[in-house]
C-alpha positions as CSV (number, residue, x, y, z in Angstrom):
1,Q,49.0,-25.4,31.2
2,V,52.7,-24.5,31.4
3,H,55.6,-24.4,28.5
4,L,59.4,-24.5,28.5
5,V,61.7,-23.4,26.5
6,E,65.6,-23.9,26.7
7,S,68.3,-21.9,25.0
8,G,71.9,-22.0,25.9
9,G,73.2,-25.0,23.9
10,G,75.7,-25.1,21.3
11,L,79.6,-26.3,21.4
12,V,81.8,-25.8,24.2
13,Q,85.7,-27.1,24.4
14,A,86.3,-29.4,27.3
15,G,87.2,-27.3,30.3
16,G,85.0,-24.6,29.2
17,S,81.4,-23.5,30.4
18,L,78.5,-23.1,29.0
19,R,75.2,-21.8,30.9
20,L,71.6,-23.2,29.6
21,S,68.1,-21.6,30.6
22,C,64.7,-22.6,30.8
23,A,62.2,-20.1,30.2
24,A,58.9,-21.0,31.7
25,S,55.4,-19.5,31.1
26,G,51.9,-20.4,32.1
27,S,50.4,-21.5,35.4
28,I,53.7,-22.0,36.8
29,F,52.5,-21.3,40.2
30,S,52.0,-24.8,40.1
31,I,55.1,-26.2,39.4
32,N,56.8,-28.1,42.4
33,V,60.3,-29.3,41.0
34,M,62.4,-28.0,38.2
35,G,64.8,-30.1,36.6
36,W,67.2,-30.6,33.7
37,Y,67.7,-34.4,32.5
38,R,69.9,-34.8,29.3
39,Q,70.0,-37.8,26.8
40,V,72.3,-39.1,24.3
41,P,70.8,-41.2,21.6
42,G,70.4,-45.1,22.4
43,K,70.6,-44.5,26.3
44,Q,67.7,-43.4,28.5
45,R,67.1,-39.7,30.0
46,E,68.6,-39.5,32.7
47,L,68.4,-36.5,35.6
48,V,71.1,-33.9,35.5
49,A,69.6,-31.5,38.7
50,T,66.8,-30.1,40.6
51,I,65.5,-27.5,42.4
52,T,62.8,-27.2,44.5
53,N,60.8,-24.2,44.9
54,G,62.7,-23.5,48.2
55,G,65.9,-23.5,46.2
56,N,66.6,-27.8,47.6
57,T,69.2,-28.9,44.4
58,N,69.7,-32.5,43.7
59,Y,72.7,-33.0,41.6
60,A,74.0,-36.3,40.0
61,D,77.0,-37.7,41.1
62,S,78.7,-37.3,37.5
63,V,77.9,-33.9,37.8
64,K,78.6,-33.0,41.2
65,G,80.9,-29.9,41.7
66,R,80.4,-29.0,38.3
67,F,77.2,-28.1,37.1
68,T,74.8,-25.2,39.5
69,I,71.9,-25.4,39.4
70,S,69.4,-22.2,40.0
71,R,66.7,-20.4,39.1
72,D,65.4,-17.0,39.0
73,N,61.7,-16.5,40.4
74,A,61.4,-12.9,38.7
75,K,62.4,-14.2,35.6
76,N,60.0,-18.0,35.9
77,T,63.6,-19.2,34.6
78,V,65.6,-21.7,35.9
79,Y,69.4,-22.2,34.5
80,L,72.1,-25.0,34.4
81,Q,75.7,-23.2,34.8
82,M,78.1,-25.9,33.3
83,N,81.8,-25.6,34.4
84,S,84.6,-28.0,33.1
85,P,82.3,-29.8,30.5
86,K,83.3,-33.2,29.6
87,P,83.4,-35.1,26.1
88,E,81.0,-37.5,28.0
89,D,78.3,-35.0,28.8
90,T,77.6,-34.5,25.4
91,A,74.3,-34.8,25.0
92,V,70.4,-32.9,24.3
93,Y,69.0,-32.0,27.3
94,Y,65.9,-31.3,28.8
95,C,64.4,-29.1,31.2
96,Q,61.4,-30.1,33.4
97,G,58.7,-29.0,35.1
98,R,56.3,-31.3,37.8
99,G,53.8,-30.2,39.7
100,A,51.4,-31.9,41.9
101,N,49.6,-34.4,39.2
102,Y,52.0,-33.7,36.1
103,E,55.0,-33.0,34.5
104,V,55.7,-31.0,31.4
105,W,59.0,-31.0,29.4
106,G,61.0,-28.2,27.4
107,Q,62.0,-29.2,23.6
108,G,65.8,-29.9,24.5
109,T,68.7,-28.2,23.7
110,L,71.9,-29.9,22.2
111,V,75.1,-29.4,24.2
112,T,78.3,-30.9,22.3
113,V,81.3,-30.9,24.4
114,S,84.8,-31.0,22.1
115,S,88.2,-32.6,23.5
């Protein structure tokens, strides 16, 4: 079983920067893809970025060029570097881990971007 814990959320000014972390524990060898998603009240959870075990990344168009996903395998941690955030990036950010036949989510961390 895999357990994910996010951290690093908070209040940030538009144009600033913030880094989210997602620490994985448990059967991490079974994870193929790690990702960040976000959700605002009344809307569906949406993809922000993903990274594979091989380091291939994928981003939502809305964050390309501003956000960067990375991983530190030694620390079993995935990061989301948020540069130049906008008020519309305000959301609860969730970390996801996917294996061959399962997915697991963290508890979420709130990011609020002030204008």
